[in-house]
C-alpha positions, -999 to +999 in steps of 0.1 A: -754-370-131-759-394-102-787-387-077-772-370-047-780-378-010-794-347+007-812-364+035-809-341+065-798-310+046-833-294+047-836-301+084-801-287+090-809-256+070-842-250+088-825-255+122-804-225+114-836-204+109-857-217+138-856-199+172-850-222+201-877-207+223-875-233+250-839-225+255-847-188+260-869-199+289-843-221+306-811-200+300-809-186+336-814-220+351-787-236+328-762-209+336-767-213+374-763-251+369-731-246+349-716-225+377-725-251+403-712-279+382-679-260+375-675-254+413-681-290+421-658-302+394-631-278+405-632-290+441-633-326+430-603-321+407-582-304+434-590-331+458-581-358+433-548-341+424-539-338+461-547-375+467-525-388+439-497-362+439-473-388+453-478-412+424-488-391+394-463-369+376-480-359+344-494-323+346-531-315+340-538-308+303-537-271+295-571-256+285-577-246+249-565-210+245-585-181+232-572-149+217-571-119+241-597-100+222-633-104+235-652-134+221-687-146+226-697-177+245-684-208+228-719-221+224-742-191+231-778-196+241-799-190+210-829-167+212-846-137+197-846-100+208-881-085+207-883-052+188-911-027+186-908-024+148-901-051+121-864-054+113-847-067+082-838-104+087-807-119+072-804-157+073-768-170+070-756-206+066-727-225+082-693-209+075-670-228+051-633-221+054-608-225+026-579-215+049-576-191+078-581-160+056-608-173+031-642-180+046-675-182+028-712-186+036-746-185+019-772-160+030-806-146+021-829-118+034-860-139+042-869-175+051-881-187+017-884-174-018-856-149-017-826-150-041-797-168-024-764-151-022-729-159-011-706-139+011-668-143+013-637-128+030-601-129+018-586-114+049-600-133+079-632-113+082-619-076+080-637-072+046-665-091+030-676-095-006-711-107-017-727-119-049-756-140-062-757-178-061-769-191-095-795-215-082-833-214-081-848-191-055-865-221-037-833-241-035-816-254-004-779-250-006-750-267+011-720-245+006-685-260+010-650-246+005-626-268-014-596-245-013-587-208-005-604-194-035-626-224-045-662-230-034-686-258-043-723-259-035-748-287-037-784-276-042-819-291-044-853-275-050-888-283-039-894-297-074-865-322-067-841-306-091-805-312-079-771-302-089-736-289-080-721-256-089-685-244-083-664-213-083-626-212-087-623-174-083-638-168-048-674-165-061-668-141-090-680-167-115-698-200-112-703-231-134-723-263-132-702-293-122-708-330-131-697-355-105-671-380-119-671-416-105-638-430-095-623-461-078-601-440-056-604-403-046-575-382-060-547-374-035-548-338-022-585-332-029-608-319-001-631-345+013-667-334+016-687-348+045-724-355+042-750-334+059-768-365+069-762-403+070-739-412+041-759-435+019-740-421-011-703-428-018-677-404-004-671-372-024-640-350-029-634-316-046-603-304-064-590-274-044-579-256-076-609-261-099-639-273-079-642-305-100-659-333-081-650-370-078-671-396-060-663-432-051-681-458-071-692-477-039-709-462-008-695-470+027-701-505+039-712-493+073-748-482+080-756-445+089-719-438+082-702-405+087-669-392+074-646-381+102-637-346+091-614-337+120-587-362+109-557-347+091-556-355+054-523-375+056-539-398+083-561-415+058-599-415+052-618-425+083-655-434+084-676-442+115-709-460+115-729-491+125-729-527+112-767-529+112-800-511+118-832-517+137-866-500+137-879-488+170-916-489+181-920-453+172-907-459+137-872-444+142-843-463+126-813-466+149-779-481+143-766-513+160-731-527+161-705-500+164-676-500+139-650-478+120-633-482+087-601-466+074-586-463+039-550-454+032-554-453-006-583-429-012-611-454-007-599-481-030-594-506-001-606-505+035-598-521+068-625-523+095-628-528+133-659-537+151-663-527+188-678-551+213-702-525+227-729-503+213-704-474+212-721-443+197-714-406+196-748-395+182-784-407+180-786-395+143-755-406+124-722-424+127-708-447+154-681-436+177-662-403+175-628-409+160-598-388+170-562-389+158-534-365+150-510-388+131-531-417+120-512-441+143-525-432+178-563-433+173-592-430+198-627-442+193-650-425+218-687-428+225-713-434+251-726-467+264-757-465+287-749-429+294-712-433+303-683-421+281-662-450+269-627-446+253-609-471+231-573-466+219-551-479+191-514-473+187-510-490+154-533-471+131-565-490+140-551-525+137-556-534+173-575-517+201-577-517+239-602-500+262-589-471+283-599-466+319-611-430+315-649-424+318-675-398+327-712-395+329-725-378+298-761-390+295-774-387+259-751-359+249-736-359+214-699-366+214-671-349+195-634-356+200-600-347+186-563-350+194-545-316+198-510-310+184-496-314+219-511-349+222-540-340+245-572-358+238-601-333+239-637-345+242-668-324+239-701-338+252-730-318+239-727-297+207-756-273+213-769-252+241-798-275+246-775-304+255-758-283+282-723-291+268-692-301+288-655-305+280-631-332+291-594-337+284-568-365+288-530-362+287-524-399+296-539-418+266-574-419+279-565-434+313-581-404+330-605-377+318-605-343+335-629-314+333-617-287+309-630-252+301-657-252+274-641-240+241-632-250+205-608-278+197-628-310+199-643-308+164-618-289+142-616-291+104-580-290+091-574-263+065-542-250+049-523-231+076-544-243+106-579-253+117-614-240+117-644-250+139-680-238+139-707-241+165-735-242+139-765-237+143-762-220+177-732-200+166-732-183+133-695-174+132-664-196+133-632-201+153-598-201+136-565-214+148-530-216+134-518-242+159-549-261+172-543-246+206-551-209+205-583-198+188-597-165+175-633-157+168-645-147+134-678-127+136-704-133+109-706-102+086-731-074+087-743-080+052-757-052+030 
């Protein structure tokens, strides 16, 4: 079996277990700051609309909808609640959705050395089932859903044992899976994004069986990331850099922003290099890529702290820079195109980044403040979309139309 790339998985797993104590100290200040920023943005937006009412006819993009039932903050401030007596601690992983009804996660009752288990729901969170994960107790596990009843999990141990397991019956039974190398990923299989920079070739899972296929060649771009928010029929999109450099402190950073797209499962690729150091993250990938139909495509990132938007109307063949911009500093960028054609941009993906939302209904010509909520980093699933706010949020948001979202609480596990 080929050696798997799990760089970043351990850090990601530990991030879910680590309290953000600094954020507990600053929560009050950040909330006051958000209220002030929202008030200023509202006044500026109303003034701008009044000033251009004679020339602009397109309406402001509607905010992402939430179901009428009470939901938590989109990105709640992490912290701990002191208690007088020790309490049982349950550590859960990032939710993985097969569709809007079937959601799975891994969990354990202590930080290390406890048997790992899975939890799953078949009815959108009303009832949950649990069972053991057949991996060593010291393993780190990256659990993914390949289909409504199909789960795959990559694991590695402190003794460097690695492997994949899969279940095609919702977790009732599991088997070891050997990754098969292919020249093109099979049509209809679920693409599996990497938990770190993709030094290994792209991987896909059969939604019926959990079988795994991996391209024979890794992405040509450095520190590449699969764009998971793109609909399956829009092709395979990868964002990354054309080169790397080592900083004085030893950090490796990407240089030269680019994206690649394949319309034949990864057999052939077309590439576009951007003239600026367009980046959506300091850790992995180049610009954030957003498209609904694979034809109108946006590449969004920051350049010297300012948001920059590039747009293509021919599936990435040619590109032009849009006029819309905003000051985002060093925030991590996520973006998606909603079903109604509105471009949604999220700057900041954790509470520590003080996130903000922007939207454009005119092809990126203008970017307007929008309410903070899901929709900028969705994962297409049969019947709709799912988005998580991991690690700050342990649950998930589900949507049948990409516009109205409902909250799925993590389970109270036995």
